[in-house]
N, C-alpha and C positions, 0 to 999 in steps of 0.2 A: 140063527146064530152067526152064520157067515156074513149076513147083512149087517149084523150088529158089530162084528169085528171090523168090517170094511168101514163102517161109519166112524168107529173109534180111530182107525188108522187115518182116515181123511181129516178128522179133527186134529190129530197130532201133526200131520203134515201142514195143515193150515196154520197151526200155531207156530210152526217153524218158518213160515214164509215172512220175508222181511217187507212188511207192508206198512209199518208204523213209522211216523217221523221220529228222528233222533231226539232223545231227551237232552236237556241242558248238560247233564253230567257226561253223556257220550260226546257231545260237541266239545266240551272242555277238555276231555281226555285226548280227542283227536287233535285239537289245537296245540296241546302241549307237545304232541309228537310231530308238529309241523304240517299236519294234514288239514289244509285250508283250501277254500275255493280261490284259485288264482290262475292267471294266464301269463305265460312268458312273453306273449305278443304285446301285452299292454305297455310295459316299460319301453321296449324297443320302438314301438310305433309312436308313442308320445315323445320320446327323446328325439326321434327323427323329425317329427313335426315341429317341435319347439326349436330344434337346431336350425332348421331352415327359416323359421320365423325370426330367430336370432340373427341369422345372416341378413334377412330382409330389413330388420330394424337397425342393425349395426353396420349397414353397408358402407357408410362414410368412414367409420372407424377402421374397417378392414381395408378399404381402399388406401387410406393414409398409411396404414402399417405396411401394406405390400409395397407401396411406392418408396417408403423409407427403407424397407428391407433391401429391395433390389436396386433402388436409385443410388443410395449411398455406396452400395457395394460396387456398382459399375463406375461411379464417378470417382471415388477415392481409392477403392480397393485395387483397381487394375493399375493405377499409377503409383501406388505406395510402394515403398521399398520393403521387400519381404525379409523380415527378421523374426526372431523368436518372440519378441515383445509385440510386434505388429500383428503377427499371426495369432497370438493369444488374445489380443484386443479384438481382432476380427471375429474369431470364434465365439468369444464372450458376447460380442454385440449381436451376432446371429442367433445365439441361443436365447438371449434376452428378448429379442424381437419375436422369435418364434413362440416363446412362452407367452408373451403378451397377446400374440395372435390367437393362440389356442385356449387361453385361460377362460374367456367368456363361454366358449363351447363346452369345455370341461365342467364349468360351474353349472351351466344349463342341464347337462347330462346328469350330474349328480343330484341336483335339486329335483328334476323331473322324475328321475328313477326312484328316489325315495318317496316322493309324493304319490306316484302311481302305485307303488306297493302298499302304502298306507290307505289309498283309496280302495284297494282290493280286500285286504284283510286286517287293516289296522296295525298297531305296533305288536310285533311278535319277535321274540329272541329265544331261539332254541337250537341245540346242537343235535337233536334227534335225527334229522335227515342226513347228516354227514357222519353219523357213527358207523364204524366199520361193521359189515355184516357179510357172512358167507353167502347169503341169498343174493347179494348184489353182484358177486363174481361167479355165480353158478352158471355154467354153460347152458344148462337146461332152462333155467329161468330167463337167461338172455335170449334164447331161441323163442320162448313163449312171448316175451315182450316184443320181439322183432315181428312176429306174426299175429300180434294181438289186435283187437278191434281199435284200440287207441292208436297203435302204430299206423294202422290204415287211415284213420282220421287225420293224423298228423301229416301223412304223405299226401292225402287229398288237399289239405290246407296249403301245403307248400306248392303243389301244382297250381291251385287256384290263385295264390299270390303271384306266382310267376306269370300266369296268363294275364292277370289284371294289370300288373306292372308293365308287361310287354305291350299290352293293348294301349295303355295310357301313353307310353313312350311313342308308340307308332302314331297315335292320333295327334299328339302334341307336335311332334316333328313334322308330320304331314301338313299340319296347319301353318307351319312356319317355313315351308319349302321355298316360297317366293323370296322371303327375306334371306334365307340361307344362300340362295343362288346369287344374290346381289352382294354378298360379303366380299367377293373378289375385288370390288371397287371401293370397299370401305377402308378407313384408316385402322391401324392396330388398336387404337383406343376404342373405336366404334365396335370392332370385332369382340374385344374383351367385354365391353358393356352388354352387347347382344348375347354373348355366351353366358354371362353371369345372370342376366334377366331370364333367359330360357331355362337355365339350370334351376334357378330359384322357383320359377313357375312350375316346372315339371316336378321338382322335389316336394313342393307343398301339396300338389295334387296327389302324388303317390302317397305321401304321408297321411293325408286325410283318408284316402281309401284304406290304408293299412290300419288306421285308428278304428274305422268302422268294422273292419274284419276282426280286429283285436277285441272290440267290445262284444261282438257276436261270439267270439271264441270264449270270452270270459263268462258269458251267460251259459254257454254249453258246458264249460267246466264246472260252473256252479251247480247246474242241474245234475251232472254226473257225481259231483261231490255229495250232494244231498242224497242221491240214490245210493251211494256207497255207505252212507251213514245210517241208512234205514235199519230198523230193528224189528225183530219178530215179537209177537206178544209174549213169548217165553223169555226173550232177552230182557224185556221190560220188567217182567216178574222177577227174574234173577237179580236185576239191578236194584229193584225195590227191596228185595231181601237183604242185599248187601248194605243198602243205606239205612233201612229201618230195622234190620235184623229179622231172622226167621221167626214167623209168628209162633211156631211151636216152642222154640227156645225162649222167646219172650214170655210166653204164657207160663213156661216152667219156672222162669226166673221170678215172675210175679207171684206164682204159687209158693215158691220157696221164701220170698220176702214176706208174704202174708203169714206163713207158718212161723217164721222167726218173730214177727210182730206179735202174734198170738202168744208165743212162748214167753216173750218179755212181759206181755200184759198179764199172763197168768202168774208170773213171779211177783207181780205187784199186788195181786188179790190178798195174800196173807197180811199185807200191811194196811189193808183198808179198815175203816171203822165200822162200815155197814154196807150191805148189799141190798139195794132196793129192787124188787122184782115186780112182775106183772100179774101173776106169779110164774107163768110157764114160758111166755114168749120173749120177755125182756128181762135183762138183768144189768144193773149199773152199780159198780163198786165205787164208794166215795171214801176219801181220806181227808182228815182235817187236823192240823197242828197249829194251835193259836200262836205259838212262838215263832213259827216259820212261814205261815201262810196267812194271806189276807182273807181268803175264802176257801171253802172245800174244793177239792180237786177230784176230777174223775180219773181213776187209775185203771179202770177196765170197764168194758161194756160189750154186750153181745145180744143176739137174738137166737131163738130156737136152740140148736145144738150148742152153740157157744155160750148161750145163757145158762144152759144146764151145766156145762163144765165150770162156769164161774161159781154157780151155787155149790157144786160138789167140792171145789177147792176151798170155798169159804167154810163149808161144814167141817172139812178136814182140819182147818186151822182155827176153828172156833170164832169165826167172824159172824157177827149177828146178821141174819137175813130178815128183812122186813118187807111185807107186801104192801105196795101202794101203787095201784095201776096208773092213775093219771100222772103221778110224779115220775115213775119209772119211764113211761112213754115220753114225757116231756124232756127228761134228761137225756134219753137216748137220741132223740131227734135233734136236740138243740146244742149238744156239746160233743166234743171229740176227746179222745184219750189224752190226758196231760193238761187239759184246759180247766179253768175254774168254772163253776156253775154260773148261769145268768143271774143278774141282780134280782129279777122278779121272782126267782125261785129261792132266794136266801131264806125267807120266812119259813117255807115248807121244809126245807132241808134242816134248818136250825131246830125246828120242832122234833124232827126225826132224830137228830144227833142228841138233843137234850133227853129224849126218851131213852135212847141207847145208854147214855151215860148214867142215867138214873138206875137202869137195869143192872149196870155193872157196879153201881155204887161209887161212880167217879164223876160227881157233879162238877162241871167246869164252868168257870165264868170267863167271859171274854171282854 
């Protein structure tokens, strides 16, 4: 007995283990809450990379803008008479030049930031992550987050990035030490050109490494996201019940609908002209009104117990019951309640109705 209880307990615990992939509904609900696989490193790394590539491609543009910004300032600004109007023009000129200088970088940052997020999880607009919650300001939850495994992973990533960036800076500058030593003999323009070239080279190398780390971080976050969405077998069963309805409740609803349909069908039996039987297994009630119908209509049918109830109701209301085994079986199998009889059965049913009308002394012609 103890072994049996232990087995049942093990099965229950196994059913609660989250071993199953998330269902589409679970994924959709998580997405509505803003829970998607993403890495914050992806946008920043790609923005940094494309910003340096933008500096590299737009080097002439930035050189001209910087010369215009500082050249005009030193040439005309220092000798101009300082008045309120000249100061206003000077400030306006500087602000315009700085805006034109930064505009390409801002445009690159916005476009790449949006594109990198679309790459990770597509278009998503939700306010769920920023909704106020007491859980977010709870000191206990804050301490848990501070010493959680995810916090340790983030700390390890930060250390790794610092080490890689530091190593890249050291290697790059060490390789250029001979050129750096000779800068004391270079002109200011040569010094600026060398510094810009070294900065761009170093920035692109660092950005590429950060992109690689960001992609690895995205894959890790995607794995953790999939793991967090996993469901147990019991969770899947509960979700199926919510979507499809509880099987017990559905069976009760179907049973109630079936009973209501039988009650409505029994109310139509007294209006029938004849009930054709098998005689015990099948019963089909037919009604025909030449003024309203093109052909006889099946108003009730049933087998076994239901056939017995149809015969009983027919007897109570004086409806004629006629035994015709082949016709009863054919009508039951080939028609539904409320439908007219098949064309190939017209002759057989017409003979039955004619016989019934003769019995009642109501010979009708159609």
